[in-house]
N, C-alpha and C positions, 0 to 999 in steps of 0.2 A: 628637074629642078636643082639638081646639084652645080651642073654644068651652068647653069642661068645666075646662081647667085653664088658663088665660091669667092670670088674675089671683091664682090662687094663685103661676105661675110670678112674674110680674111681682113680688108681695109679697116672695117670698124673696129676689130678689138686691136690689129697693130698700132692707127693713131692712138690707142687708147695705154698702152704697154710699151712701147716702141722695143717689142722683145720679139725677132723673126721667129723663134722656135717655140715659144709660149704662144702666140697668134696661131702660129701652123697646128699646134693641138689641142687649143679651144677652137679652133673652127673644124677640126675632127669630131671633136667631141659635140658640138651643136648638132653636127649634120647626121650623126647618127641618134643622138637626144630624137632628131629629125624624124627618123626610119623607124626610132623605137613606138617615138607616140602615135602614129596613126598608119594606118591602110592605105592610107593616099598621098606619101610625100609632096606629091606636086601641088596640093593645096593648101599648104602651108606659106604664110606669106614672107618677106623679105622683114618684116615689123616684127615678127611671131621669132624666126630665126636670128634676128640681132640682140631681140630681148635676153632670149637661154644664152648666146652669146656674151653677154652684159653679166647677166648673172653667174655663170660660169667663171667668169674674170674674175670679178669680184669676192666670190668663192678661192681661188685659186691664190689671188693677193691677199687676201686678209689671211690667210694658214701661212703665207710665207712672211707676212711681219710679225707673225707670233712664233717662227721657228727666228726668225731674224734677232728678236728681242731677245729669245733664249741665247743664242749665239753670243749676245752681247753681253751676258751674265760670263761668260769665261774671262772676256778683257775685263771685267771689273774686278777678279781675280778675290784678293784680300780683303776687296771694298764687301765683299757679299756675305753681310754676317748672319739674317735672315735663317733660319735651319731649311725653308722652304728653299731660298734661294740655294745655298748651296746644296742641295740635291738635287735642284735641279741643273746648276752649272755641273754636279759629277754624271748625270744622267747625258749632257750635251757631251762631255768628252767621253764618256763613253761611248755614242754616237761616232764621233771622230774618229776614234783610235779605229772603228770597221772600216772607216770608207778609205779608200784608194788613199796613197800619197799625193800627187795630184791637186784633188780634190781637198783635199785636207790644208794642203799648201795655198790656195787660193782662197780657202775660206778665213785660213789664218791670218795673210795677207791686207785681205780686206775688211773685214771686222774687226780683228784684234788689234791688227799693226796700223790702220785706217788709211790702207793706201786706195787710190780711184784705179780705176780699171786702168787709162792708159798709164799710169804708174806700174802699174803690175804687167805691163805689156813688156816697159821696157827692162824690168826689173828681170823675167821669162825671159825676154828675147823673142817673145810672139806678137803677134799681132792682134790690134784691140778687139777685131771680132771672134776671133781665135780662144780671146781671154774672156770674151763673154759670153760664149758658149759654155765656157767651163766651170767657170759661177754659176750658170744658168742651172747646167745638169746635177754639179756639185750643189747646190740649194736643192736642187729637188730629191737626191738620193739621202740628205740630210733631212729634209722633213719628212721624207717615207721613216728613216728609223726611227725617228722622235715620234713619230706616231704609231708606231710599232708598240704595242703592250710586251712583246718579247726580249724586248733588249736589255741584257742580263750582263752585268760584270765585263763587256768591252767584245764579246764576240756574239752574235747573233746565229739562230741555229735551231 
C-alpha cells in the first residue's frame, strides 16, 4: 500500500501547501494513521488516504495561522493596549527567547520587519530554499513552545 500510494499522497499534499518538508511530514503521518486504523492497511483506498492527509494539513495550517497571528503581536508593540494582547505578546517574546538565534532571526525578519523569503535569503547570504526550510523549522519550534503550558519566564524546563 505504501509503495503504491506514497507519491500520490505526497503530491496531493505538496500541491496544497508548496512546502516539501511539511508535505513529507503529513504524508508520513497519513501512512502512520493508516497503519494504526486497520489490521489490513492494503484495504484502504487512495481516497481515504487523501482525506486523512487533507484533514491533517488543515489542522497544521490552522495552528500555524494562529501562531503567526501571535507573532504579529510583537510587531504591534506599543499598539497592543488590551491586557490580553500584552500578556500574549510577552508569552511570544518568552518563546522567542528560548529559540536558537538563527530561528529568532528569521522569524523577526519575516514577521516583524516584513521581509520576504527572497529578501531574507539575500540579507542572510543563503539560498531561498535554505531560508524556507529554516523558517519552517522556526515556525514549528515556536508553535511547539506556544502550545507548551509550561512556558514560563523565558526558559522551558
